[in-house]
N, C-alpha and C positions, 0 to 999 in steps of 0.2 A: 251581441250584437249579432241580429239576423236581417236578412234582406239588405234593403238600401240604407246605409247607415246615414243619420242626420246629423249634421254639424251646424252649431248656432254661435255665430260672431256677436261679442258685446262690446260696445265702448260706450262712452259717456252720451254722446250727439247722435251716434249712429249715422254719421254725415261723413266721415273719412275712412279710419282704418277699418271698420267692420265693414263698410260697404265695398271697400277695394279689396278685402279679403274675400268677400263674398263673391265678386266678381272674378277672382283669380280662380275661386274655386269650382265655380260654374264653369269657366273655360277649361281647366286643366283636368276635371273630374266628368264634365257632362252630366248625363243622367244618372251615373253610377253613384252619386252622392246626392241627399237632399240637402239645399243650402238655405240657411236663413241667417237673419241679422236683426239686430235690436239695440236700443240704448237705454241707459238708465235715466237720462233726461235728454230726450229726441230732440233734434233741431227742427226747423220749419222745412229745411229742404238739405239735399246733400252739398257739401262743400264743392263750390264750382271748380277750384284748383284740382281737386280730386279727380273730378269727372274729366278735365282738361288731361292729366296725367294719364289717366286709364285710356283715355281716346288714343292717345299716343302708341297704345300697344294694342288697338284693335279692340278694345272692352268698352261698352257703352253702359255706365251706370247713371247716365242722366235722368232717366225716367225712374229711378229708385226713389222711394220714399221712406224717411227714418220713421222707425216703429217703437213703440214703447214696449220695455222689458215686462214681461209677466212671467208668473211662476209658472204657468202651464207650458210656455216656449221651453223653459229650461226643463221641466219635468218630461216633456216628450222629445227631447233631444239624446242623441247617444254621446256625443261630444261637445263641450262648451268651451270656447275660447274667449277670454277676457282681455281687453286692452286698455287698462287704466279706468275701470269703471269701479274700482274699490271693493267695499263689501257689500255693494247693493244687489249682488247676484245669490239668489238664494241656493243653496246646497242640498242636493239630493243625493242619498246612497246609491252607490252603483253607476253613477255618471263619471265620465272622463273629463277632468278640469286641466285646462292650461293656460297660464297666464302669459301674453306675449308682450315684453317690454318693447314698446314702439313710441318713437316721437308723434305728438299729436299734430294732425296737419293744420289744424285750425290757426288761421292767422300766417301760416308760412307761405313762401313763395314757391314757385313752381320747381327750382333745384331742390330744395328740401323735400317736397311731396313725391317729384320722383324718386329720391333715395328710400324714402319710406315704402314707397310702390314695390320697388324691387327688392326691398327686404321681406316684403309679406309675401312676393311670389316665392322667394327663396323657402321660406317657412311653410307655405301651402304646398309645395313641392314635396317636401317632407311629409307633411300631413298624409298627402295623398299615396304617396308609398307606404306608409304604415297602415292606412285604411284598407288599401286595394290590394296590398303584396306586391305593388310595382309602382314606378314613378317614370316620369319621361323628362329627359334631359337633352342638350344638344349632344350631336354626334362628336366623338372625338377620336384622335388619332389611335389610340389605344384600343378602339372598337374595331380594329380592322379584320381580325381573325373571325369575330362573332358575325360581325354585318356579312362578310363574304359567305360564311358557312350556311346562315340563313338564307341568304339570296340564292346559292347553289341548291340547296335544298328545296326551295320553290321552284326553281327551274327543271328539276329533275321530277317534281310532279307531273309537269308537262301541261298545265293549263293555265300558268302565270304569265309567260313571254314567250316571244319568239327566240329570244338569246338561248344559247346553247350552254354558256360558260360564264360564271361571275366576274372573270377576269380578273386584273391585279387591281390594287388599292388605289394607285396612282391615278389609274383611268377613271375608276369608279369616283374617287373624290373630284377629279378635275372637270367632269362633266356635269357635277350637281352643284347647286348652290349651297354653300356653308350654313346660312343663315336660315334656310329650310330643310335642314337635314336633322333628324330627330332620332332617338333611340329611346325604347322602353326597357327599364332597368328594374330587376328584382331586388329586394333587400340585401342579397349577398353580394351584389354587382353583376349578376347573370344578365345578359342582353337578352329580352325576349322578343325584340321585333324592332325593325326600322322604318322609317318613312323619309323619303327624299325628292326633291324637286329640282328641275332643269329647265333652263329657258328653252322656249319653243323656237325661237328666231333672234339672230342678231339685230334685226331692224327695230328702231327705235317705238314703232307703232304698236309692236307687240311685247314691250317692255314688262306689261303688265300680266303677260300670259305665261303660265308655267305647265309643265307636263310633270306628274309625280307618279312614283311607284311606293306600294306598301307592303312588306313581308313580316309574317310572324311565324316563329319557331313552332313546328308542328306541336310539341307538347305542351306550349303556352296558348295555344288557342282555346276560344270559348271562355276566356277570363277578362274579357273587354279591351285586350291590348291593342287590336287593331283600332276600334273606335277611339282609344285614348292617343294613339299615333296621330291619325287624322285630326283631331280637336287641336292637336299642338301644330300641325301643319297650318290648319285655317287660323289658328292665331298668329302665328308668325307671318303668313302672306296677308292677312288683315293689316297687321301692323305696318307692313313694307309698302302697302298701296296696290298689292296684287289684286286685279280684278277677276281673272279666270284661271281656275285650276282644271286640268283637264288630264284624261287618261283613256287607254283603250283596253277593254277587258273580253277575253274569249267568253262567248256566251255560256258555255258548260262550266264556267267559274261563278256558280250561283252564290257561295258564299262571298265573294268580292263583291258582286253586283248588289247583294244586300246590304252589306256593310256600309257602302257608299250611298244608298239611296237612305241609309239611316243617319248618314252625316250631311245630308242636305244635296249630294249630287242628282243631276237629271241626266237621263238617257236623250242623247241628241239623235241619234240613229245607228244602224248597223253597216258596216262595210263589208260586203260579201265576198267571201273568197280574196282576202286582201295579201294572204302570203302563205308560204307552205312552210309546215312544221314537219320534218321527218317524212317528207314525201306527200303529205296530206294537205289539203288547202283548208286555210282557218277562217271563218268570220270573225269580225272585231266590232264590239260594242263600243260606241263612243260615249262617254260620259263627261259631265262638266259642273263644276260650282261656280256660280256667278256671286260675286261679292254684293251684299244687299246695299252697299254704299252707291253703287251706280244705277239703282232701280231695276 
């Protein structure tokens, strides 16, 4: 497998399981994986209960159109994942095939479809980790040492933050929202980076506005870790109804500015001589991402 891997999800109607899996993979892997889906007997439209379940986690599959399975689609994919389409999937040498035993959402209520949705997410997370060499999961208490070490390394480079010390774990976790704190983890469990968000104000009018930070361990840079972490943050904030993610970046930190631009953040402006760092005045570029749900 070279370049961007292609994953094809197959089920009978291409209206539920395969569409939810495609939505999850697009969210969790971004443009690092090409995502396809098809069905052996495609339905006329995507299952509306699957659409509703995915909308609850901020993923819109309402505009997806069920497609018919073709041999060419299988032949040109690196990984083929079947979900109950039996022997209708052609087999080509050299392809990676997996069969996911999942309940069919057709005719099921939202409670059942939510369970299928969450099981699919867990399987897709494992798939992403295997394809890309790492996956993203919620931050846990056992991540303390790695997260603080990566934070401190970024601080010491001089262009990440005005902070001079990572501080202690209680303060770190206490000031950040657990549901919007994620880590990227290699296959052996090594933490490669983290992203976390904090509320900008206790006033209810700002309840949908958070400020975030993202840090990647220096040896892990250049592998798409930062992009994957921002993708996870955008996913969790969209699901929670957050309408603005914002941050401030030193203009000298060109890599971070480019990373955020690629994730859909825009530059709002620059605050000049905002603060001193080691006796030197520093400018700060203000960036934000506005949820497409608010127009």
